[in-house]
C-alpha positions in Angstrom: 31.2 -36.6 -8.5 29.6 -37.4 -5.2 29.6 -35.3 -2.0 28.6 -36.6 1.4 27.2 -34.2 4.0 27.3 -34.7 7.7 25.2 -33.8 10.8 27.4 -30.8 11.6 26.3 -28.7 14.6 23.1 -28.0 16.5 23.2 -24.2 16.7 21.9 -22.6 19.9 18.8 -20.6 19.3 16.9 -17.7 20.9 13.5 -16.6 20.0 12.1 -13.1 20.4 8.3 -12.7 20.1 6.3 -9.7 19.3 2.5 -10.2 19.4 0.8 -7.9 16.9 -2.6 -7.4 15.4 -2.5 -8.3 11.7 -3.1 -4.7 10.8 -0.5 -2.0 10.9 -0.6 0.9 13.4 -0.1 3.5 10.7 -3.0 4.8 8.6 -2.9 6.2 5.1 -5.7 8.3 3.8 -6.0 6.3 0.6 -5.7 2.9 2.1 -8.0 0.8 4.3 -6.0 -0.1 7.4 -7.6 -1.9 10.3 -7.0 -1.0 13.9 -4.9 2.1 12.9 -3.6 4.7 15.3 -1.8 7.6 13.7 0.4 8.6 16.7 3.0 6.6 18.5 6.6 7.2 19.6 8.2 5.8 16.4 6.9 6.4 12.8 7.7 4.4 9.7 9.1 6.5 6.8 10.5 3.7 4.8 9.6 3.5 1.1 6.7 1.2 0.2 7.0 1.4 -3.5 9.7 -1.1 -4.4 9.2 -4.8 -3.7 11.9 -7.4 -4.4 10.1 -10.5 -3.0 6.4 -11.6 -3.1 4.7 -14.6 -1.6 1.1 -15.7 -0.8 -0.3 -17.5 2.2 -4.1 -18.2 2.4 -5.9 -14.8 2.0 -2.7 -12.8 2.5 0.0 -11.5 0.0 3.4 -10.4 1.4 5.7 -8.0 -0.5 9.1 -7.2 0.9 11.4 -4.3 0.4 14.9 -4.0 1.8 13.8 -3.1 5.3 10.0 -3.5 5.4 7.1 -5.7 4.7 3.7 -5.0 3.2 0.8 -7.4 3.8 -2.4 -7.3 1.8 -5.6 -9.0 2.8 -7.0 -10.1 -0.5 -10.5 -10.3 0.8 -10.8 -6.8 2.3 -7.8 -5.0 0.6 -6.6 -4.0 4.1 -2.9 -3.4 4.2 -0.5 -3.9 7.1 3.0 -2.4 7.2 5.8 -4.0 9.2 9.3 -2.7 9.9 11.6 -2.5 12.9 9.0 -0.3 14.6 6.3 -2.9 14.9 7.6 -6.4 14.6 10.5 -7.0 12.2 13.8 -7.3 14.0 16.3 -7.0 11.2 17.4 -4.8 8.2 18.3 -5.7 4.6 15.8 -8.5 3.7 17.3 -11.0 1.3 14.8 -13.8 1.2 11.0 -14.4 1.7 9.1 -17.7 1.6 5.7 -18.9 2.8 4.9 -22.4 4.2 1.3 -23.3 3.6 1.5 -26.3 5.9 2.4 -24.4 9.0 0.8 -21.0 8.1 4.1 -19.2 8.4 6.1 -16.7 6.4 9.8 -16.7 6.8 11.9 -13.5 6.3 15.7 -13.8 5.9 18.2 -11.1 6.3 21.8 -10.4 5.1 23.2 -10.9 8.6 21.6 -14.4 9.1 18.7 -13.3 11.2 15.3 -14.8 10.6 11.8 -13.4 11.4 8.8 -15.8 11.3 5.3 -14.3 10.7 2.2 -16.0 11.9 -1.3 -14.7 12.4 -0.5 -14.3 16.1 2.7 -12.3 15.8 6.3 -12.3 14.7 9.1 -14.4 16.3 12.8 -14.1 15.6 15.5 -16.7 15.3 19.1 -15.5 15.8 20.9 -18.8 15.7 22.7 -18.3 12.4 23.4 -14.6 13.2 25.0 -15.3 16.5 27.0 -18.5 15.8 30.7 -17.7 16.1 31.4 -19.7 13.0 31.1 -18.5 9.4 31.9 -14.9 9.9 30.9 -12.9 6.8 29.0 -15.9 5.3 25.7 -15.6 7.1 23.6 -14.0 4.4 20.3 -15.8 3.8 19.8 -16.5 0.1 16.8 -18.8 -0.2 14.3 -20.7 2.0 12.4 -23.9 1.4 10.3 -26.3 3.4 9.9 -30.1 3.7 8.2 -32.4 6.2 7.9 -29.9 9.1 11.4 -28.5 8.6 12.6 -25.2 7.2 15.8 -25.3 5.1 17.8 -22.0 5.0 20.3 -21.5 2.3 23.3 -19.3 3.3 26.7 -18.3 2.0 28.2 -21.3 3.9 25.6 -24.0 3.3 22.1 -25.0 4.3 20.8 -24.9 7.9 17.8 -27.0 9.0 15.2 -25.8 11.5 12.2 -27.5 13.1 9.2 -25.3 12.1 7.2 -26.1 15.3 10.0 -25.6 17.9 12.2 -23.2 15.8 15.2 -25.3 17.0 18.2 -25.8 14.6 19.0 -29.3 13.4 21.5 -30.2 10.7 24.0 -27.9 9.1 24.7 -29.2 5.6 28.1 -28.1 4.1 28.2 -28.8 0.4 31.9 -28.1 -0.4 34.7 -30.7 -0.7 35.5 -32.4 2.6 32.4 -30.7 4.2 33.8 -27.2 3.6 31.4 -24.2 3.4 30.2 -23.0 0.0 27.4 -20.6 -0.8 24.0 -21.9 -1.8 22.4 -19.2 -3.9 19.2 -20.9 -4.9 17.4 -24.2 -4.1 14.1 -26.0 -3.7 12.7 -29.3 -2.5 10.2 -31.6 -4.0 7.5 -33.5 -2.1 9.7 -36.6 -1.9 12.5 -34.7 -0.1 14.8 -34.3 -3.2 16.6 -31.0 -3.1 18.2 -29.2 -6.0 20.7 -26.5 -5.2 23.1 -24.2 -7.0 26.4 -22.9 -5.7 28.6 -20.5 -7.7 31.5 -22.7 -6.5 30.1 -25.6 -8.7 30.6 -23.7 -12.0 28.4 -25.6 -14.4 26.6 -28.1 -12.1 23.6 -28.4 -9.9 23.7 -30.4 -6.7 20.9 -33.0 -6.1 20.4 -34.7 -2.7 17.8 -36.6 -0.7 17.0 -34.8 2.6 15.4 -38.0 4.0 18.8 -39.4 4.4 20.6 -38.6 7.7 23.8 -38.0 5.7 22.5 -37.0 2.2 24.6 -38.2 -0.7 24.7 -35.3 -3.3 25.2 -36.0 -7.0 25.9 -33.3 -9.6 24.4 -32.7 -13.0 25.1 -30.2 -15.7 22.5 -27.5 -15.7 23.2 -26.3 -19.2 21.8 -27.1 -22.6 24.3 -24.8 -24.4 27.8 -23.7 -23.7 26.9 -20.1 -23.4 24.5 -20.6 -20.5 25.5 -19.6 -16.9 24.3 -18.6 -13.5 21.2 -20.6 -12.8 18.8 -18.9 -10.5 15.2 -19.0 -9.1 15.1 -22.8 -8.7 11.4 -23.7 -8.1 9.7 -27.1 -8.0 6.5 -27.0 -10.1 4.1 -29.6 -8.7 1.8 -29.7 -11.8 4.8 -30.9 -13.9 6.7 -32.8 -11.3 10.0 -31.2 -12.1 12.2 -28.2 -11.1 12.1 -25.0 -13.2 15.0 -22.5 -13.2 16.4 -19.7 -15.3 19.8 -19.4 -16.8 21.5 -16.4 -18.4 22.7 -16.7 -22.0 25.3 -14.5 -23.6 23.3 -14.2 -26.8 19.6 -14.6 -25.9 19.1 -12.9 -22.6 17.6 -15.6 -20.3 16.4 -19.2 -20.9 13.9 -21.1 -18.9 15.0 -24.7 -18.3 13.8 -27.7 -16.3 15.5 -30.5 -14.3 13.8 -33.9 -14.2 14.6 -37.6 -14.1 15.1 -39.3 -17.4 14.0 -42.8 -18.2 17.3 -44.1 -16.6 16.4 -42.4 -13.4 19.1 -39.7 -13.8 18.6 -36.0 -13.1 19.1 -34.1 -16.4 18.5 -30.6 -17.7 15.9 -30.2 -20.4 14.5 -27.3 -22.4 11.2 -25.7 -21.3 8.6 -25.5 -24.0 8.3 -22.4 -26.1 7.7 -19.5 -25.7 9.4 -19.7 -22.4 12.7 -21.4 -23.4 14.0 -19.1 -26.1 11.2 -16.7 -26.9 12.1 -14.2 -24.2 13.2 -11.6 -26.7 16.5 -10.9 -24.9 14.8 -10.1 -21.6 16.2 -11.1 -18.3 14.1 -13.3 -16.1 13.7 -11.4 -12.8 11.9 -14.1 -10.8 10.1 -17.4 -10.9 7.4 -18.6 -8.5 5.2 -21.7 -8.5 2.0 -22.8 -6.8 0.2 -26.1 -7.3 -1.0 -25.3 -10.8 0.6 -22.0 -11.8 4.0 -21.0 -13.0 4.7 -17.2 -12.8 7.6 -15.8 -14.8 8.6 -12.3 -14.1 10.6 -10.6 -16.9 11.9 -7.1 -17.3 8.9 -5.7 -19.1 6.1 -8.2 -18.6 4.8 -11.1 -16.4 3.9 -14.5 -17.9 1.4 -16.6 -15.9 1.0 -20.1 -17.1 -1.7 -22.4 -15.7 -0.9 -26.1 -15.9 -3.8 -26.8 -18.2 -2.7 -24.1 -20.7 -1.0 -24.9 -23.9 2.6 -23.7 -24.3 1.8 -20.6 -26.4 1.6 -16.9 -25.5 -2.1 -16.9 -26.4 -2.9 -19.6 -23.9 -0.9 -18.0 -21.1 -1.7 -14.8 -19.3 0.7 -12.1 -20.6 0.6 -9.1 -18.2 2.2 -6.3 -20.2 2.4 -2.5 -20.1 -0.7 -2.3 -22.2 -2.8 -2.6 -19.1 -1.2 0.3 -17.3 -0.2 3.9 -17.7 3.3 4.5 -19.0 6.0 3.6 -16.5 3.7 1.8 -14.0 4.7 -1.8 -14.8 8.3 -2.2 -13.7 8.2 -5.8 -12.4 10.7 -7.4 -10.1 8.8 -10.3 -8.6 5.3 -11.8 -8.8 3.1 -14.5 -7.2 -0.2 -16.2 -7.9 -2.6 -16.1 -5.0 -4.8 -19.2 -5.0 -7.3 -17.6 -2.6 -8.5 -14.9 -5.0 -7.0 -16.2 -8.3 -5.0 -13.0 -8.8 -1.5 -12.2 -9.8 0.4 -9.8 -7.5 3.4 -8.0 -8.9 6.1 -6.3 -7.0 7.5 -3.4 -8.9 10.4 -0.9 -8.9 9.2 2.4 -7.5 5.5 1.8 -8.5 4.2 -0.4 -5.7 2.4 -3.7 -5.6 0.0 -4.4 -8.5 -2.9 -6.9 -8.5 -4.2 -8.2 -11.8 -7.5 -10.1 -11.4 -9.2 -12.0 -14.3 -6.5 -10.9 -16.6 -7.5 -7.2 -16.9 -8.9 -5.9 -13.6 -6.1 -3.9 -12.0 -5.5 -2.4 -8.5 -2.3 -0.8 -7.2 -1.2 -0.8 -3.6 1.0 2.2 -3.1 1.0 3.5 0.5 2.2 7.1 1.0 5.9 7.0 1.7 9.2 8.6 0.6 10.2 7.8 -3.0 13.3 6.0 -2.0 15.5 4.9 1.0 18.1 7.6 0.3 17.8 10.5 2.7 20.8 12.8 2.5 19.2 15.7 4.3 15.9 16.6 5.9 14.8 20.3 6.1 12.0 21.7 8.3 9.8 24.4 6.9 7.0 26.5 8.4 6.4 27.6 12.0 3.5 25.4 13.1 0.8 27.5 14.8 3.0 30.6 14.8 2.2 31.5 11.1 -0.9 31.5 9.0 -1.9 33.2 5.8 -5.1 34.3 4.1 -6.2 34.7 0.5 -9.4 34.6 -1.5 -9.3 30.9 -1.8 -8.6 30.4 2.0 -9.7 33.5 3.9 -9.0 32.0 7.4 -5.8 30.1 6.5 -4.5 27.0 8.2 -4.3 26.9 12.0 -0.9 25.1 11.7 1.5 25.1 8.8 4.7 23.3 8.0 6.4 20.1 7.4 9.7 18.5 6.2 11.4 18.4 2.9 13.5 15.4 2.0 16.6 15.9 -0.1 17.7 12.4 -1.2 20.8 13.3 -3.1 23.9 11.6 -1.8 27.6 12.6 -1.8 30.7 10.4 -1.4 33.1 10.9 1.4 35.1 13.1 -1.0 31.9 15.2 -1.7 31.6 14.0 -5.3 28.4 13.3 -7.1 26.5 10.0 -6.9 23.8 10.8 -9.6 20.8 10.0 -7.4 17.7 10.7 -9.6 15.0 10.5 -6.9 13.9 14.1 -7.1 12.7 15.5 -3.7 9.9 14.7 -1.3 7.6 16.7 0.9 6.2 15.5 4.2 3.1 17.5 5.2 0.0 16.6 7.2 1.5 13.2 7.8 1.5 12.4 4.1 4.3 12.2 1.5 4.4 13.9 -2.0 7.2 13.3 -4.4 8.6 16.0 -6.7 9.8 13.8 -9.5 13.2 13.9 -11.2 11.5 14.7 -14.5 9.7 17.7 -13.0 13.0 19.1 -11.6 14.7 19.6 -15.0 16.2 16.0 -14.6 18.5 17.4 -12.0 20.3 14.7 -9.9 21.7 14.8 -6.4 19.3 17.2 -4.7 21.2 18.0 -1.5 19.3 20.9 0.2 16.1 22.9 0.1 14.9 26.3 1.3 11.3 27.5 1.6 9.5 30.8 2.3 5.9 31.9 2.3 4.2 35.2 2.4 1.1 36.4 4.2 -1.0 35.7 1.2 0.2 32.1 0.9 2.5 32.7 -2.1 5.5 30.5 -1.6 8.9 29.9 -3.1 10.9 26.6 -2.9 14.5 26.4 -3.9 16.2 23.0 -4.4 20.0 22.7 -4.7 21.5 20.2 -7.1 25.1 19.1 -6.7 25.8 19.1 -10.4 23.0 21.0 -12.1 22.5 24.3 -10.1 19.6 25.8 -8.3 15.9 24.9 -9.1 13.1 27.4 -8.2 9.5 26.4 -7.7 6.5 28.7 -6.9 3.1 28.0 -5.7 0.4 28.7 -3.1 0.8 27.3 0.4 2.5 24.0 0.8 5.6 23.1 -1.3 3.9 19.9 -2.3 1.9 21.8 -4.9 4.7 24.1 -6.2 5.5 24.3 -9.9 9.0 24.7 -11.4 9.7 28.1 -12.8 13.5 28.2 -13.3 16.8 26.3 -13.3 19.6 28.7 -12.3 23.0 27.8 -13.6 26.0 29.4 -15.2 24.0 30.7 -18.2 21.4 32.9 -16.4 23.0 34.2 -13.1 25.4 36.7 -14.5 28.4 34.6 -13.7 27.4 34.2 -10.0 27.0 30.4 -10.3 30.1 28.8 -11.7 31.0 25.3 -12.9 34.0 23.5 -11.4 37.0 24.3 -13.6 34.7 26.2 -15.9 32.7 23.1 -16.7 29.1 24.3 -16.9 27.7 20.8 -16.4 29.5 20.4 -13.1 27.9 23.1 -11.0 28.2 22.0 -7.3 25.6 24.1 -5.5 25.4 22.9 -1.9 23.7 24.3 1.2 20.9 27.0 0.9 19.0 28.9 3.6 16.8 32.0 3.9 17.8 34.6 6.4 15.4 36.7 8.6 15.0 39.3 5.7 14.0 36.8 3.1 17.4 36.7 1.3 18.5 33.3 0.1 22.1 32.5 0.9 23.9 29.6 -0.8 27.3 28.1 -1.2 29.0 26.4 -4.2 32.1 24.2 -4.0 35.5 24.4 -5.7 35.0 27.8 -7.3 36.1 31.4 -6.7 33.4 33.6 -4.9 31.7 30.5 -3.5 29.1 32.4 -1.4 26.1 33.8 -3.2 22.8 35.4 -2.3 19.4 36.1 -4.0 17.5 39.1 -2.7 13.7 39.3 -2.7 13.8 41.0 -6.1 15.6 38.0 -7.5 19.0 39.7 -7.9 22.1 37.4 -7.6 25.3 38.5 -5.8 28.6 36.7 -5.3 31.0 37.0 -2.4 34.6 35.8 -1.8 35.5 34.4 1.6 38.6 34.7 3.8 41.9 33.9 2.0 42.2 30.2 1.1 38.4 29.6 0.9 38.2 30.1 -2.9 38.3 26.8 -4.9 38.0 24.6 -1.8 35.3 22.0 -1.0 32.3 23.8 0.7 29.0 22.2 1.4 26.6 23.6 3.9 25.5 27.1 5.2 23.7 28.5 8.2 22.7 32.1 9.0 21.4 34.1 12.0 21.4 37.8 12.9 23.2 38.6 9.6 26.0 36.2 10.3 26.7 33.5 7.6 28.8 30.4 8.4 30.0 28.0 5.7 31.1 24.4 6.2 34.3 23.2 4.5 35.5 19.6 4.1 38.9 20.1 5.6 39.4 23.8 6.5 36.9 24.2 9.4 34.3 27.0 9.1 34.3 30.2 7.1 32.2 33.2 8.4 30.8 36.2 6.5 29.1 39.3 8.0 28.2 42.6 6.2 28.8 45.7 8.3 28.2 49.2 6.9 28.5 47.8 3.4 31.8 46.1 4.1 32.0 42.3 4.0 33.8 40.9 7.0 35.4 37.5 6.4 36.6 35.1 9.0 37.7 31.5 9.5 37.3 29.1 12.4 39.7 26.2 12.6 41.6 24.1 15.2 44.0 25.6 17.6 43.5 28.0 20.5 42.9 31.5 19.3 41.9 30.2 15.8 38.5 28.8 16.9 39.6 25.9 19.0 37.8 23.3 16.9 38.6 19.7 17.8 39.3 19.1 14.1 39.2 21.0 10.9 36.8 18.4 9.4 33.5 19.9 10.3 30.5 17.5 9.7 27.6 19.6 11.0 26.6 22.9 12.5 23.4 24.7 13.8 22.4 27.9 15.5 20.3 27.4 18.6 17.5 29.7 19.8 19.9 31.7 21.8 22.2 32.5 18.9 24.9 30.0 20.0 26.6 28.1 17.1 26.9 24.3 17.8 29.6 22.7 15.7 30.1 18.9 15.1 33.4 17.6 13.8 34.9 14.2 13.2 36.5 14.4 16.7 33.6 15.7 18.8 31.3 18.6 19.6 31.9 22.2 20.6 29.9 25.4 21.0 30.8 28.9 19.8 28.8 30.7 22.5 29.3 34.2 21.1 29.8 34.0 17.3 29.4 37.7 17.0 32.8 38.1 18.7 34.3 36.7 15.5 33.3 39.8 13.7 33.3 42.7 16.2 36.7 41.7 17.7 35.4 41.6 21.3 35.7 38.6 23.6 36.8 35.1 22.8 36.4 33.6 19.3 37.2 30.1 20.5 34.6 27.3 20.6 34.3 25.3 23.8 33.4 21.7 24.5 30.5 21.0 26.9 32.0 19.5 30.1 30.2 17.7 32.9 31.2 15.6 35.8 30.4 11.9 36.1 31.5 9.9 39.1 34.2 12.5 39.9 35.6 12.6 36.3 35.3 15.6 34.0 34.1 14.5 30.6 33.1 16.0 27.3 29.6 15.7 25.9 29.8 12.9 23.3 33.5 12.6 23.8 35.4 12.3 20.5 32.5 10.7 18.6 32.1 12.1 15.1 29.0 14.4 15.2 27.3 14.2 11.8 24.1 16.1 12.4 22.7 18.8 14.8 19.1 20.0 15.0 17.6 22.5 17.5 14.0 21.9 18.2 11.3 24.4 19.4 12.2 23.8 23.1 15.9 24.7 22.3 16.8 21.0 22.9 19.5 19.6 20.8 19.1 16.5 18.7 22.7 15.3 17.9 23.4 12.6 15.4 26.7 10.6 15.3 28.6 8.3 13.1 28.3 4.9 14.8 26.9 5.9 18.2 23.3 6.7 17.2 21.1 9.6 18.2 21.2 11.8 21.3 18.7 14.3 22.7 20.2 16.7 25.2 18.9 19.6 27.3 19.2 23.2 26.0 22.6 23.6 27.7 23.8 20.1 26.8 24.4 19.1 30.4 21.6 16.5 30.6 21.2 13.6 28.1 17.4 13.0 27.8 17.6 10.2 25.2 20.2 8.1 23.5 18.8 5.9 20.7 20.7 3.1 19.0 19.8 0.2 16.8 20.2 -2.0 20.0 17.6 -0.1 22.1 15.2 1.3 19.6 13.8 0.8 16.1 16.5 3.2 14.8 17.5 1.9 11.3 21.2 2.6 11.7 23.7 4.2 14.2 25.0 6.4 11.4 22.9 9.6 11.4 22.9 11.8 8.3 20.4 14.6 9.1 17.7 15.6 11.6 14.6 17.8 11.3 11.2 18.2 13.0 7.7 18.8 11.6 6.7 22.0 13.3 3.0 21.1 13.2 3.4 17.9 15.3 6.8 17.9 16.9 7.7 14.7 15.1 11.5 14.3 14.6 12.5 12.9 11.3 15.9 11.1 11.5 17.8 10.4 8.3 20.2 7.5 8.5 22.4 5.7 5.9 19.7 2.9 6.0 16.7 5.2 5.4 14.3 7.6 7.3 12.4 7.1 10.5 10.3 9.4 12.7 10.2 9.9 16.5 7.3 11.6 18.2 9.1 14.3 20.1 7.6 16.8 22.6 8.9 20.1 21.3 7.3 22.2 18.6 7.8 25.9 18.1 6.2 27.7 21.1 2.9 29.2 20.1 2.9 33.0 20.1 -0.6 33.6 18.7 -4.0 33.9 20.4 -6.0 30.8 19.2 -8.0 29.7 22.2 -8.0 25.9 21.6 -5.3 23.4 22.0 -4.7 20.6 19.5 -4.9 17.3 21.3 -4.3 13.9 19.7 -5.3 11.2 19.6 -8.7 12.4 20.5 -10.6 10.4 21.5 -8.2 8.0 23.1 -9.5 4.5 22.3 -9.1 1.3 24.3 -5.8 -0.4 23.8 -3.9 2.8 23.0 -0.7 2.9 25.1 1.2 5.8 23.6 1.3 9.4 24.9 -1.4 12.1 24.4 0.1 15.0 22.5 -0.9 18.5 23.4 -0.1 21.3 21.0 -0.7 25.0 20.6 0.5 26.2 24.0 2.9 29.1 24.5 6.7 28.7 24.9 7.4 26.3 27.9 3.8 26.7 29.3 2.5 24.8 32.3 -0.1 22.3 31.3 -2.9 21.5 33.8 -5.3 18.6 33.3 -8.6 18.5 35.3 -11.8 16.5 35.3 -15.1 18.1 34.4 -15.7 19.1 38.0 -12.4 21.1 37.9 -10.4 18.8 40.2 -6.7 18.8 39.2 -5.7 15.5 37.6 -2.2 16.2 36.4 0.3 19.1 36.0 3.3 19.2 33.7 5.8 21.4 31.9 5.6 21.7 28.2 8.8 21.5 26.1 8.6 24.3 23.5 5.1 24.4 22.1 4.1 20.8 22.8 3.6 18.6 25.8 2.9 14.9 26.3 0.6 13.4 28.9 0.6 9.6 29.5 -3.1 9.5 30.6 -2.3 9.2 34.3 -3.1 11.1 37.5 -0.5 12.8 39.7 0.0 9.5 41.6 0.9 7.7 38.4 -2.4 5.7 38.2 -4.3 5.7 34.9 -7.3 7.9 34.7 -10.8 6.4 34.3 -12.9 6.8 31.2 -14.3 10.3 30.7 -13.8 13.8 29.4 -10.8 15.7 30.7 -10.1 19.5 30.3 -6.6 20.6 29.5 -5.3 24.2 30.1 -2.1 25.9 29.1 -1.0 28.7 31.4 1.7 31.3 31.3 4.3 32.4 33.9 1.6 34.3 35.8 -0.9 31.4 35.8 -3.2 33.0 33.2 -4.9 30.5 30.9 -3.6 31.1 27.3 -5.3 28.1 25.6 -7.6 25.2 26.4 -9.0 22.0 25.1 -10.6 18.7 26.0 -10.0 15.0 25.4 -12.2 12.0 25.7 -10.6 8.9 27.1 -12.3 5.5 26.7 -10.8 2.6 28.7 
């Protein structure tokens, strides 16, 4: 059968350029990173431990995860990290290829966007993404290069681009009558012959000559046996002059086959020599890659590297197996041979990028990052500079303490389990530590955390598992170093914790939080007496809620001034308050007089620093200004929207947007996350919108926000989205109430080329910050937000200051200096 392809359409193109140094802006203590600055407005918190694609270009090796790219300099071992923050322009990477001739690396995305890396920067091609044709078929599946052109395989066909100009040329549609069909895998030989596979072709590969203006495509059976299907990873192997590909087999796992011309000049499938053809032991072939002389075969449990001069035996090929590594380290997905240093680089699942040099010398690249891209909830812990502790090991204690705990467990829209086995992670001192699933009694779906610490540094961390119960860890100081001591469930809590329908293996413990007295409050779903507490002596108590709350879906809990509020899925909020030994039970729902919620589907809630309860529903935001009225019977018990006037029209803050997350920072500002509209920062009263971040105007990973928290030591805001976690350098930490004389200022010194803000921490609540030169002349004056301020390095007139030392003072309402520091600026 023959298919003729036509010159279809020259797609309009736009190119966005981002000029970057090769090295990343984000330093890790264990990695060598050139040109690093630790502070900027946005911070990358994507996982750098799972790499689905690997390619090599000159001295550099590139490894791609779903939303980010790691680049390793094989000479210096410097690493660079790229994401939407510093150069990449898309999300969901689906293809990665390097072109030696042009010195470029092409990154393809699920939405059709392309990023092109060069040593000078990254440019973006949006031609496929923005074409009005082929809606839903723009995913980029594979990339290949020939004669100065890049060929992009998509779900509708192949698009040609000029590498030098980035302009689109031919669009090749491979279906009958030039109809669009998906091209899942393809490659091109030096003569311009392309071999492609489309799932629409069933048992055949397509072969065509790209030198022809209208290529004539022939078909050939890719199988050697009737049980073979789904060819993938098509790669041209120069040393053998033929195409190599993998096929699945119903009985033997995967076969390695080849496509070459026979003596009659016809393209035919042929077996690849043992041990590669049938000696794979039932393993799946994960990836194939080729260089001039090397064929790299990535399998489920090992990597085979065959040099063209080697014999076709295991003994003459490099077999990289788990024998070289600690248990569980080698979990290969993709691998590549780097001609520059002669090493094999292996992208793994959850264990980073591994280099094997000379067959046995091993190095692992594993930058500190969250364990996975799931981030169901983030929880702040500590009080920054407002709390310290002392003990024999650390008599003076830390000057600032705190961080963020990441609970990665996910729930469906119906609040059912998803069996996420990622453990939990702790972000402290700008570094990540993972508390592994195995350490946490193999509990899945960690959905919340609560932490407290004593004056001696003794600490307790509780983790809530939607399915397994409550995990307790104890330690000294930071929760990163805590050890598990107990798993609380139906068997050891005196009947307080209950399984759904009496099923002890389905214990849906949800939100947990410590109150001002050190009592832990928690909620469990779909059981009677759903509210529970654990006092400081470890005693469990159970509580019923207002009529109708038992055996309903409950998830989160907040507390302040003895009041406890519980989120339900469809019944609004439930409240509990103990007065004179009597538990008062209340409910807040829609309707005037009942709570006046916009909807009974509550998505989020948070107490602010004034004791007001901010409530997010699927139909907007309201505030319960006096929640105590609910229990003492005085005043209104109804929540109210925040109204403001814009161009003569009265409007509600956020309108009817679903409000999925609310966080109150140290300056009493509200960070509000939405479903679909991104992230908002509003003033303490909500009448002023300070920021609105979306994927269109910022590096925000998604407009669907799941959770928000701040690191109290730095003011960094961690934003959990359905596409992963990202940080924003905010300007509000808890106001400092101690008497330390020095301010924390960073970066310090400020080096040439730094364009971000200078962060000033350790001042009192909403202090005035004054900057002077060494002679005492006033340079700038600003108001702090909470316990942190930002200075942009300018004078009062907006002009940049010159190089030199500058003194910074924090003053109180009476003008008295409460803290001071100095910073060196080098222009």
